[in-house]
KEBASE-791227 format. One record per residue: x, y, z of N, C-alpha, C in turn. Coordinates in steps of 0.1 Angstrom, whole numbers, padded with zeros to 4 digits, always signed. Layout:
XYZXYZXYZ
...
***
This chain:
+0009-0011-0001-0001+0001-0002+0006+0013+0000
+0014+0022-0008+0013+0036-0010+0006+0041+0002
+0020+0048+0012+0016+0055+0024+0015+0069+0021
+0003+0078+0025-0002+0087+0019+0004+0098+0032
+0006+0111+0027+0009+0120+0039+0001+0133+0042
+0000+0134+0054-0005+0149+0061-0002+0159+0065
-0007+0168+0067+0000+0180+0072-0003+0181+0084
-0014+0173+0091-0019+0178+0103-0028+0169+0106
-0031+0161+0116-0039+0147+0121-0051+0157+0114
-0059+0166+0119-0073+0170+0117-0076+0171+0101
-0063+0166+0091-0073+0164+0079-0071+0153+0078
-0071+0142+0085-0071+0124+0088-0085+0121+0083
-0091+0117+0075-0105+0111+0071-0102+0093+0066
-0115+0087+0065-0109+0072+0059-0118+0077+0046
-0118+0066+0040-0121+0065+0023-0135+0058+0025
-0142+0069+0020-0159+0064+0015-0159+0055+0009
-0154+0055-0001-0158+0041-0013-0150+0031-0012
-0139+0033-0004-0137+0018+0004-0143+0008+0012
-0145+0022+0018-0159+0012+0035-0170+0010+0025
-0174+0017+0018-0192+0015+0012-0188+0005+0000
-0179-0005-0003-0173-0014-0014-0169-0024-0010
-0165-0024+0008-0164-0036+0019-0174-0037+0020
-0186-0034+0028-0196-0034+0030-0203-0041+0019
-0204-0038+0007-0212-0044-0001-0208-0059-0006
-0193-0060-0007-0191-0073-0009-0196-0084+0002
-0193-0078+0017-0196-0085+0024-0211-0087+0028
-0218-0080+0022-0234-0085+0019-0238-0093+0009
-0225-0097-0002-0228-0106-0012-0232-0123-0008
-0227-0125+0006-0224-0138+0018-0237-0135+0023
-0248-0143+0014-0262-0144+0019-0274-0137+0019
-0268-0125+0010-0280-0119+0002-0290-0124-0002
-0301-0120-0002-0316-0123-0007-0320-0114-0018
-0332-0116-0024-0340-0114-0034-0343-0099-0033
-0347-0095-0017-0350-0088-0016-0338-0073-0011
-0331-0077-0017-0318-0065-0013-0314-0066+0003
-0316-0079+0010-0312-0081+0025-0298-0088+0023
-0297-0096+0037-0288-0106+0043-0295-0119+0051
-0292-0128+0051-0297-0137+0055-0282-0145+0058
-0277-0141+0068-0261-0146+0072-0261-0149+0089
-0268-0160+0091-0273-0164+0106-0256-0169+0112
-0258-0171+0129-0246-0170+0137-0244-0187+0130
-0232-0192+0131-0222-0200+0132-0228-0212+0114
-0234-0206+0106-0236-0211+0096-0224-0212+0083
-0228-0222+0073-0219-0224+0063-0215-0205+0061
-0222-0199+0057-0223-0182+0052-0215-0173+0061
-0219-0176+0078-0214-0168+0082-0195-0174+0088
-0191-0187+0082-0176-0187+0079-0171-0184+0072
-0178-0181+0061-0171-0172+0048-0171-0162+0051
-0180-0153+0057-0177-0140+0062-0170-0137+0070
-0166-0147+0080-0154-0143+0091-0142-0149+0084
-0143-0156+0071-0129-0161+0062-0124-0141+0063
-0132-0140+0053-0130-0127+0042-0124-0118+0051
-0133-0115+0063-0131-0105+0074-0117-0110+0079
-0110-0119+0084-0097-0124+0082-0088-0119+0075
-0091-0126+0062-0086-0121+0050-0080-0105+0047
-0090-0098+0049-0089-0085+0050-0077-0077+0058
-0080-0086+0074-0072-0079+0088-0058-0084+0086
-0053-0098+0080-0041-0099+0078-0036-0092+0067
-0042-0091+0056-0037-0082+0048-0037-0067+0055
-0034-0061+0064-0031-0052+0069-0024-0052+0083
-0018-0066+0080-0007-0070+0092-0013-0069+0106
-0028-0073+0106-0028-0079+0123-0025-0087+0125
-0027-0091+0136-0025-0104+0142-0042-0108+0148
-0043-0125+0142-0058-0128+0146-0054-0139+0157
-0064-0133+0167-0069-0143+0180-0084-0145+0176
-0082-0160+0185-0101-0169+0182-0106-0172+0198
-0115-0166+0201-0117-0174+0217-0123-0186+0216
-0131-0193+0226-0135-0206+0227-0151-0202+0224
-0157-0191+0223-0169-0188+0219-0171-0186+0205
-0157-0179+0197-0157-0177+0183-0154-0165+0186
-0153-0157+0191-0151-0141+0188-0138-0143+0184
-0137-0129+0171-0125-0126+0165-0118-0116+0169
-0103-0113+0172-0097-0101+0177-0088-0101+0165
-0089-0087+0160-0082-0091+0149-0071-0075+0156
-0059-0076+0160-0050-0068+0164-0038-0060+0156
-0037-0044+0157-0032-0035+0150-0020-0033+0161
-0009-0035+0161+0002-0034+0174+0001-0018+0174
+0004-0016+0185+0007-0001+0193+0023-0005+0194
+0031+0009+0198+0048+0009+0200+0050+0005+0213
+0037+0006+0226+0040-0001+0236+0039-0016+0239
+0043-0026+0236+0034-0040+0237+0025-0042+0254
+0025-0036+0260+0022-0037+0270+0012-0026+0273
+0004-0017+0266-0004-0011+0266-0016-0017+0261
-0026-0007+0271-0039-0017+0268-0047-0013+0255
-0054-0016+0248-0062-0019+0238-0070-0009+0239
-0072-0005+0225-0079+0007+0227-0092+0001+0212
-0103-0008+0212-0109-0015+0209-0123-0013+0201
-0128-0017+0190-0140-0017+0184-0144-0021+0175
-0156-0027+0172-0163-0040+0169-0174-0039+0164
-0182-0051+0164-0202-0053+0163-0199-0069+0161
-0208-0071+0152-0205-0088+0149-0213-0084+0134
-0215-0095+0125-0218-0097+0112-0224-0110+0106
-0233-0116+0122-0244-0127+0118-0253-0114+0117
-0265-0117+0110-0279-0112+0110-0289-0119+0114
-0303-0116+0112-0315-0120+0112-0318-0126+0102
-0329-0139+0099-0332-0142+0087-0336-0133+0074
-0345-0125+0082-0344-0111+0070-0335-0097+0077
-0325-0098+0072-0313-0091+0080-0314-0077+0068
-0310-0067+0075-0298-0057+0062-0289-0061+0060
-0279-0050+0057-0267-0050+0054-0255-0041+0062
-0265-0037+0073-0253-0027+0082-0256-0028+0096
-0265-0034+0098-0267-0037+0114-0255-0049+0118
-0250-0041+0126-0238-0047+0132-0226-0049+0122
-0224-0049+0107-0218-0051+0097-0213-0038+0098
-0219-0028+0100-0212-0010+0096-0199-0012+0106
-0205-0015+0120-0195-0015+0130-0185-0021+0131
-0183-0034+0122-0170-0041+0122-0163-0036+0107
-0169-0035+0098-0161-0027+0085-0157-0015+0085
-0164-0011+0096-0159+0010+0100-0145+0007+0107
-0142-0005+0117-0133-0010+0124-0122-0013+0114
-0121-0018+0105-0114-0024+0093-0109-0013+0088
-0122-0001+0085-0113+0009+0073-0110+0017+0088
-0108+0019+0101-0099+0027+0106-0089+0024+0106
-0086+0010+0107-0071+0001+0105-0064+0006+0095
-0073+0004+0080-0067+0005+0068-0062+0022+0065
-0076+0031+0075-0065+0044+0073-0053+0045+0080
-0051+0040+0091-0040+0043+0098-0030+0037+0093
-0028+0027+0080-0014+0020+0078-0012+0031+0065
-0025+0036+0057-0025+0041+0047-0015+0051+0051
-0019+0063+0061-0010+0072+0064+0001+0073+0074
+0002+0059+0076+0014+0054+0084+0015+0063+0098
+0002+0060+0105+0002+0069+0113+0006+0052+0128
+0013+0061+0137+0018+0048+0149+0007+0054+0161
+0006+0043+0171-0002+0049+0180+0002+0037+0194
+0001+0048+0201+0008+0035+0215+0004+0022+0221
-0010+0027+0221-0017+0019+0222-0028+0008+0209
-0023-0006+0212-0034-0014+0199-0044-0011+0200
-0045-0008+0187-0061-0009+0178-0062-0021+0176
-0077-0025+0175-0081-0039+0181-0096-0039+0173
-0096-0051+0159-0116-0046+0159-0121-0062+0162
-0132-0065+0167-0135-0076+0173-0148-0079+0164
-0146-0093+0162-0159-0099+0155-0171-0107+0169
-0182-0105+0171-0186-0109+0181-0197-0119+0179
-0194-0132+0182-0204-0140+0180-0222-0136+0185
-0225-0141+0175-0242-0146+0179-0249-0134+0188
-0245-0119+0180-0248-0106+0185-0268-0108+0185
-0274-0115+0174-0288-0116+0171-0293-0123+0178
-0288-0132+0183-0294-0147+0187-0305-0153+0182
-0312-0152+0173-0317-0157+0160-0322-0170+0162
-0308-0178+0161-0300-0194+0154-0299-0195+0174
-0293-0191+0179-0295-0197+0192-0297-0184+0204
-0300-0188+0214-0307-0180+0225-0290-0175+0233
-0290-0170+0242-0295-0154+0242-0292-0148+0230
-0293-0134+0231-0288-0126+0220-0270-0120+0225
-0270-0112+0218-0252-0109+0226-0244-0120+0235
-0241-0130+0228-0235-0144+0232-0222-0141+0235
-0213-0135+0225-0203-0136+0224-0194-0126+0232
-0202-0116+0234-0199-0107+0244-0197-0108+0258
-0212-0118+0259-0215-0120+0271-0208-0129+0279
-0204-0137+0269-0191-0146+0275-0179-0139+0277
-0171-0129+0268-0158-0122+0269-0158-0117+0280
-0174-0112+0286-0167-0100+0296-0177-0109+0307
-0177-0120+0307-0180-0132+0319-0192-0129+0327
-0207-0121+0312-0217-0115+0318-0226-0129+0317
-0224-0140+0305-0226-0152+0306-0216-0169+0303
-0221-0176+0309-0216-0190+0313-0211-0192+0297
-0195-0196+0291-0192-0204+0287-0201-0214+0278
-0200-0223+0292-0205-0235+0293-0216-0242+0289
-0228-0228+0296-0240-0229+0289-0242-0223+0278
-0232-0217+0270-0237-0208+0258-0234-0219+0249
-0223-0228+0250-0217-0239+0239-0228-0249+0239
-0235-0251+0251-0245-0258+0250-0260-0256+0245
-0261-0244+0242-0275-0237+0237-0280-0242+0226
-0290-0246+0218-0295-0255+0209-0299-0245+0197
-0302-0249+0190-0311-0244+0180-0323-0251+0174
-0331-0245+0166-0343-0252+0164-0343-0268+0156
-0327-0273+0159-0329-0286+0147-0322-0291+0160
-0319-0284+0171-0308-0294+0183-0295-0298+0181
-0291-0287+0170-0278-0283+0169-0273-0275+0183
-0258-0280+0189-0260-0266+0202-0248-0258+0191
-0246-0244+0198-0237-0240+0196-0223-0245+0192
-0216-0252+0202-0207-0262+0203-0203-0267+0194
-0216-0272+0182-0213-0280+0179-0212-0277+0159
-0220-0259+0164-0218-0256+0153-0208-0246+0145
-0200-0242+0159-0186-0233+0161-0178-0242+0154
-0176-0258+0160-0165-0270+0156-0173-0272+0138
-0188-0276+0134-0185-0274+0119-0180-0263+0110
-0176-0251+0117-0170-0244+0107-0159-0238+0109
-0152-0245+0122-0138-0247+0124-0133-0229+0131
-0145-0226+0140-0142-0216+0148-0143-0213+0164
-0142-0227+0165-0141-0230+0183-0125-0230+0186
-0120-0213+0187-0113-0214+0189-0105-0212+0203
-0094-0216+0202-0086-0222+0219-0072-0201+0223
-0076-0195+0218-0068-0184+0227-0080-0179+0241
-0065-0178+0247-0074-0166+0258-0072-0150+0259
-0080-0145+0256-0081-0135+0253-0085-0124+0270
-0077-0116+0275-0078-0108+0287-0089-0103+0287
-0097-0100+0300-0107-0089+0296-0101-0077+0304
-0091-0077+0307-0086-0064+0316-0084-0052+0309
-0074-0057+0301-0063-0048+0298-0072-0043+0280
-0084-0034+0283-0088-0026+0278-0087-0012+0278
-0087+0000+0274-0080+0015+0275-0096+0017+0272
-0103+0014+0261-0114+0018+0257-0123+0009+0249
-0134+0013+0242-0143+0001+0234-0156+0011+0228
-0155+0012+0215-0161+0021+0207-0171+0011+0193
-0186+0015+0200-0189+0005+0184-0197+0015+0178
-0196+0014+0162-0207+0021+0153-0215+0014+0151
-0226+0019+0150-0239+0014+0144-0250+0025+0135
-0258+0016+0131-0268+0027+0124-0282+0025+0135
-0283+0040+0140-0294+0042+0153-0303+0029+0152
-0309+0025+0143-0324+0017+0142-0331+0022+0149
-0334+0034+0144-0345+0044+0148-0345+0054+0141
-0355+0064+0144-0360+0073+0135-0351+0088+0138
-0345+0088+0150-0344+0102+0157-0337+0111+0145
-0327+0107+0145-0316+0112+0134-0316+0114+0123
-0328+0109+0119-0333+0110+0105-0340+0125+0107
-0353+0118+0114-0360+0127+0114-0356+0143+0116
-0347+0144+0127-0339+0157+0126-0331+0163+0122
-0327+0154+0108-0316+0157+0098-0303+0161+0105
-0298+0148+0112-0284+0153+0118-0276+0141+0120
-0265+0140+0114-0255+0134+0109-0253+0120+0122
-0248+0124+0131-0243+0116+0147-0248+0118+0157
-0252+0107+0163-0253+0107+0174-0246+0102+0185
-0243+0113+0195-0237+0107+0204-0243+0100+0216
-0240+0083+0218-0248+0074+0228-0246+0079+0240
-0253+0082+0247-0249+0084+0264-0254+0071+0272
-0257+0061+0265-0261+0049+0275-0269+0039+0269
-0275+0030+0276-0289+0018+0265-0295+0020+0277
-0311+0012+0273-0318+0014+0281-0318+0004+0286
-0321+0002+0304-0325-0015+0310-0336-0017+0303
-0335-0033+0309-0344-0039+0304-0351-0051+0309
-0365-0045+0312-0376-0060+0325-0387-0066+0309
-0381-0076+0313-0391-0086+0301-0395-0093+0313
-0409-0098+0310-0421-0108+0318-0434-0113+0308
-0437-0130+0312-0444-0136+0302-0455-0133+0313
-0468-0136+0309-0475-0129+0318-0493-0144+0312
-0493-0153+0318-0505-0159+0314-0516-0155+0325
-0530-0152+0321-0540-0149+0327-0553-0161+0325
-0558-0166+0332-0562-0180+0336-0579-0173+0336
-0591-0171+0331-0600-0173+0333-0614-0183+0334
-0620-0182+0324-0629-0196+0322-0635-0194+0310
-0631-0202+0298-0643-0200+0286-0655-0208+0288
-0663-0195+0277-0677-0199+0280-0684-0193+0266
-0694-0199+0255-0704-0196+0249-0708-0182+0248
-0704-0177+0239-0704-0161+0238-0718-0150+0238
-0729-0165+0231-0740-0158+0232-0749-0161+0245
-0753-0170+0250-0756-0170+0261-0753-0165+0276
-0737-0162+0283-0733-0161+0285-0733-0143+0290
-0741-0135+0300-0742-0122+0303-0728-0119+0306
-0726-0105+0302-0711-0094+0307-0709-0097+0314
-0714-0097+0327-0712-0092+0342-0710-0109+0351
-0711-0120+0343-0706-0125+0348-0695-0139+0336
-0691-0131+0333-0686-0137+0323-0665-0133+0333
-0656-0145+0329-0644-0143+0334-0633-0143+0319
-0636-0131+0316-0626-0129+0301-0612-0124+0297
-0607-0136+0300-0591-0132+0302-0589-0127+0289
-0592-0125+0277-0590-0115+0267-0592-0102+0272
-0601-0096+0279-0607-0083+0285-0596-0079+0296
-0592-0088+0305-0579-0086+0311-0570-0079+0303
-0564-0088+0292-0551-0087+0284-0552-0072+0281
-0565-0070+0276-0569-0059+0268-0568-0044+0277
-0572-0047+0290-0570-0041+0298-0551-0033+0303
-0545-0047+0301-0536-0045+0308-0522-0040+0300
-0522-0042+0289-0518-0038+0273-0520-0025+0274
-0533-0017+0275-0535-0002+0275-0527+0001+0287
-0527-0006+0298-0519-0002+0312-0506+0000+0313
-0497-0011+0300-0483-0009+0297-0485-0001+0294
-0484+0008+0278-0488+0023+0273-0484+0033+0280
-0494+0031+0288-0498+0044+0303-0483+0043+0311
-0482+0029+0314-0467+0035+0323-0462+0040+0320
-0457+0036+0306-0442+0040+0296-0440+0058+0295
-0456+0059+0290-0456+0072+0292-0457+0084+0301
-0460+0076+0312-0458+0083+0325-0441+0084+0331
-0433+0075+0326-0417+0079+0325-0411+0082+0311
-0412+0094+0307-0407+0102+0300-0396+0106+0302
-0382+0115+0296-0384+0111+0279-0381+0093+0278
-0376+0091+0283-0369+0074+0280-0375+0058+0284
-0390+0057+0287-0398+0050+0292-0399+0039+0277
-0403+0030+0279-0410+0025+0264-0415+0008+0274
-0431+0009+0266-0433-0002+0271-0445-0013+0258
-0443-0022+0259-0445-0031+0248-0451-0049+0253
-0466-0048+0237-0466-0061+0242-0464-0068+0227
-0455-0075+0228-0453-0079+0217-0460-0093+0213
-0462-0103+0220-0469-0113+0219-0480-0118+0224
-0495-0125+0219-0503-0126+0226-0509-0137+0218
-0513-0148+0227-0520-0160+0220-0534-0159+0233
-0546-0165+0227-0554-0165+0230-0559-0177+0227
-0565-0184+0238-0568-0195+0240-0588-0195+0242
-0594-0204+0237-0595-0215+0231-0588-0207+0213
-0596-0200+0212-0594-0190+0197-0604-0187+0183
-0620-0192+0191-0626-0193+0186-0637-0185+0186
-0641-0176+0175-0648-0167+0173-0660-0165+0184
-0670-0174+0187-0678-0176+0198-0675-0180+0212
-0665-0183+0214-0661-0185+0227-0652-0177+0234
-0656-0174+0248-0652-0161+0255-0637-0168+0257
-0627-0162+0257-0613-0162+0254-0613-0170+0272
-0606-0181+0279-0607-0190+0290-0593-0185+0294
-0582-0178+0290-0566-0181+0290-0559-0170+0280
-0551-0165+0283-0542-0154+0276-0527-0156+0280
-0518-0157+0267-0505-0157+0271-0502-0145+0264
-0492-0135+0275-0487-0128+0265-0473-0121+0270
-0464-0114+0262-0451-0108+0266-0453-0092+0269
-0443-0092+0279-0443-0075+0282-0433-0070+0280
-0428-0061+0276-0412-0054+0279-0411-0040+0282
-0407-0040+0295-0403-0024+0293-0391-0020+0296
-0386-0007+0295-0374-0002+0293-0370+0013+0296
-0362+0021+0302-0360+0028+0310-0345+0031+0308
-0341+0045+0308-0325+0046+0311-0324+0048+0330
-0329+0048+0335-0331+0050+0348-0334+0038+0357
-0326+0033+0367-0322+0020+0377-0340+0024+0380
-0344+0031+0391-0355+0039+0394-0360+0037+0388
-0362+0045+0376-0379+0042+0367-0384+0027+0367
-0372+0024+0360-0373+0011+0354-0380-0001+0366
-0377+0002+0380-0382-0003+0387-0397-0002+0391
-0400+0011+0392-0413+0017+0395-0421+0016+0382
-0415+0011+0372-0426+0009+0364-0430-0005+0364
-0420-0016+0368-0423-0029+0365-0429-0030+0381
-0431-0022+0394-0444-0021+0402-0453-0018+0397
-0453-0011+0388-0467-0004+0388-0475-0016+0379
-0468-0022+0368-0473-0031+0362-0478-0042+0371
-0471-0049+0385-0481-0061+0393-0488-0056+0398
-0487-0045+0402-0501-0034+0406-0511-0039+0397
-0509-0028+0385-0522-0033+0378-0524-0051+0372
-0515-0059+0374-0521-0070+0367-0529-0073+0382
-0525-0071+0394-0533-0081+0404-0545-0070+0402
-0546-0060+0399-0557-0048+0400-0570-0054+0393
-0566-0059+0378-0575-0065+0367-0575-0082+0371
-0567-0086+0374-0572-0098+0379-0584-0100+0387
-0581-0095+0396-0595-0094+0406-0605-0083+0402
-0603-0083+0396-0616-0073+0392-0626-0081+0384
-0619-0087+0371-0623-0095+0361-0624-0113+0365
-0618-0114+0381-0619-0127+0385-0611-0139+0378
-0597-0134+0375-0590-0139+0367-0575-0142+0375
-0570-0157+0374-0558-0159+0379-0545-0158+0370
-0540-0153+0377-0527-0142+0368-0512-0148+0373
-0502-0152+0366-0492-0156+0370-0480-0145+0358
-0474-0142+0371-0466-0133+0359-0449-0131+0363
-0444-0140+0352-0430-0145+0352-0420-0137+0349
-0413-0132+0352-0399-0123+0348-0388-0134+0340
-0385-0128+0329-0378-0136+0319-0363-0131+0317
-0364-0115+0316-0353-0106+0319-0351-0097+0325
-0339-0091+0332-0334-0080+0336-0320-0077+0334
-0323-0067+0321-0310-0058+0321-0309-0043+0324
-0300-0039+0336-0296-0025+0342-0294-0018+0331
-0300-0011+0333-0297+0006+0325-0278+0007+0321
-0274+0006+0309-0262+0013+0306-0255+0027+0300
-0248+0031+0316-0244+0043+0313-0230+0046+0305
-0226+0050+0293-0214+0049+0288-0207+0062+0296
-0193+0056+0293-0179+0067+0300-0182+0080+0298
-0177+0083+0308-0173+0101+0302-0166+0104+0289
-0153+0095+0290-0140+0102+0289-0146+0094+0270
-0153+0088+0270-0155+0074+0253-0164+0087+0248
-0176+0090+0256-0185+0103+0252-0184+0111+0245
-0170+0117+0255-0164+0130+0256-0159+0128+0238
-0153+0121+0237-0141+0118+0225-0154+0115+0213
-0163+0109+0215-0173+0104+0199-0175+0121+0197
-0185+0131+0209-0188+0139+0209-0180+0153+0202
-0168+0153+0207-0156+0161+0203-0150+0160+0190
-0149+0146+0183-0147+0144+0171-0158+0143+0164
-0171+0147+0165-0180+0150+0160-0183+0167+0153
-0179+0172+0165-0174+0188+0165-0165+0193+0156
-0151+0187+0162-0144+0193+0154-0142+0188+0141
-0146+0174+0135-0155+0169+0123-0164+0182+0116
-0173+0185+0120-0182+0198+0117-0194+0192+0113
-0196+0178+0118-0204+0169+0117-0221+0174+0126
-0230+0178+0122-0242+0178+0131-0240+0166+0139
-0247+0168+0154-0245+0157+0163-0258+0160+0180
-0258+0151+0183-0267+0153+0192-0271+0141+0201
-0269+0141+0213-0272+0132+0224-0285+0122+0225
-0279+0110+0221-0291+0100+0222-0290+0088+0234
-0298+0082+0233-0298+0067+0237-0302+0053+0233
-0295+0044+0231-0300+0033+0225-0314+0025+0233
-0322+0019+0224-0330+0016+0228-0333+0001+0224
-0320-0002+0219-0317-0018+0217-0307-0022+0224
-0301-0034+0224-0288-0042+0229-0279-0041+0221
-0268-0039+0225-0253-0040+0218-0244-0042+0228
-0235-0049+0215-0221-0056+0226-0215-0045+0238
-0213-0034+0227-0211-0026+0238-0217-0025+0254
-0227-0025+0256-0233-0027+0272-0228-0037+0276
-0221-0046+0272-0215-0061+0281-0200-0052+0281
-0194-0047+0270-0185-0043+0277-0179-0031+0276
-0192-0019+0284-0188-0009+0293-0189-0018+0306
-0192-0031+0310-0192-0037+0323-0176-0035+0325
-0168-0036+0320-0159-0043+0324-0142-0030+0314
-0148-0024+0309-0140-0009+0305-0148-0001+0301
-0140+0016+0296-0148+0026+0294-0153+0022+0279
-0166+0025+0278-0168+0022+0263-0185+0030+0260
-0184+0032+0247-0187+0042+0239-0198+0040+0227
-0205+0043+0219-0213+0045+0208-0215+0052+0198
-0212+0052+0186-0218+0059+0177-0228+0059+0169
-0239+0070+0170-0249+0065+0160-0249+0076+0148
-0255+0068+0135-0255+0066+0122-0273+0069+0116
-0275+0079+0108-0289+0075+0102-0293+0063+0098
-0301+0056+0097-0307+0046+0089-0321+0048+0083
-0325+0049+0068-0338+0051+0060-0351+0048+0067
-0358+0057+0074-0369+0052+0077-0370+0048+0092
-0356+0046+0098-0357+0043+0111-0357+0024+0115
-0353+0019+0101-0359+0004+0099-0346-0001+0098
-0346-0014+0106-0340-0025+0111-0345-0037+0110
-0338-0047+0109-0341-0061+0109-0352-0065+0099
-0343-0060+0085-0352-0059+0078-0348-0058+0066
-0346-0062+0055-0344-0067+0043-0338-0055+0035
-0351-0044+0041-0354-0032+0034-0342-0022+0038
-0337-0026+0048-0324-0020+0060-0318-0009+0052
-0315+0000+0054-0305+0012+0045-0297+0022+0052
-0286+0029+0049-0283+0039+0052-0271+0046+0040
-0277+0059+0041-0265+0067+0033-0247+0070+0030
-0242+0063+0022-0232+0060+0024-0221+0075+0027
-0229+0084+0029-0220+0097+0032-0222+0098+0046
-0234+0091+0050-0236+0090+0064-0225+0077+0075
-0229+0070+0065-0216+0059+0073-0200+0063+0075
-0199+0076+0063-0186+0076+0063-0180+0085+0070
-0190+0093+0079-0192+0107+0086-0191+0101+0099
-0198+0083+0103-0197+0076+0115-0182+0069+0115
-0175+0065+0104-0160+0061+0106-0153+0072+0107
-0153+0083+0103-0144+0095+0104-0143+0099+0124
-0157+0095+0124-0162+0101+0140-0151+0089+0149
-0152+0076+0142-0147+0066+0153-0132+0071+0152
-0127+0069+0137-0112+0067+0138-0107+0079+0147
-0113+0092+0151-0107+0108+0160-0109+0103+0172
-0121+0092+0173-0122+0090+0188-0113+0084+0192
-0108+0069+0182-0099+0060+0188-0085+0069+0186
-0083+0071+0178-0069+0081+0178-0064+0090+0191
-0081+0093+0198-0080+0100+0213-0076+0093+0223
-0079+0082+0221-0074+0071+0235-0060+0062+0230
-0062+0062+0222-0046+0056+0213-0034+0062+0220
-0036+0074+0217-0024+0085+0216-0013+0080+0207
-0010+0088+0197-0005+0093+0183+0006+0091+0187
+0017+0086+0181+0030+0085+0185+0036+0093+0171
+0043+0106+0177+0046+0115+0164+0059+0112+0158
***
């Protein structure tokens, strides 16, 4: 590669066309007729994508390490071999009807940072490392964020390797099948900072015509399964006041979930995503409803209050309609506030580069959340068209992706210490 020259680091930019071409080449692996990508974790297509990433990183002189859950760490050496790494990355597995950018942008942006540092012969005291996390999506193997969860000690390696897909294949067997069950021991402690670039997966940046989201943190999540049991009966002969209608109770609770979230703004979220009605006949009063409830907030006290309000609503509705209720917690993720130094590095980079930017919070889960438990972490959001993600029509503008990559580059350099 021909080394380019700069008169000042403030001039440094990544290569927009190279970043876009890399993303488009990766997107051919698992390309769908509607323009999306189906490249689920630990499949043959995932193997091909991993192989391609490693090929690109080795061409840039990176050393490759792979741990026991299949996470790939590509390191560009720093001048101080004992210095903590400045890391970036995301995932390259997709949903069955996924897009080209969710996760993949974060990994390819990291690769582009390495390529740009090499192109301009910029040395850093700290190593710069790009990571591909295993099974972030969680659509083939539950739970999501498996690789980063194992690396940070939030999830058990033994338990994760034993997770099965719908066909009964374990994650460990799938890793062996594609040759990516590694043996490298990756220390958790020696990380100076971790940054993750990502499309917003929401509509705020596009709606406000803002280029960069400076991510302050991620919403905590409390998930519940709720079973309401009443009594099925004939819809005609049974008077309204004598019914034990489980669906009526479920409807009231659904409205209450919305009311609770609205009362805890600006970051409260409440969703009933699944509802199964038994027996499911048009002329039978529903005797049982199984439903899911998803509560989210940025503040722990707010999230606790929302959960307490939900429990009271379930109790009140059940008593009023003579139902029995079984409310079972299924997930509890505490809110994540990203490190001040990482948030500041992202904000300063956006300002210095002249990009419009705003503070924002993530409503979705990301690997940076787990990394934030063991090291300073931050995220960079860029707009996506219509706020749409986990969809084959997912789209992002090359100019926005380039801007996010430039912010990533300068935020990482802020932490990695350029050696003159």
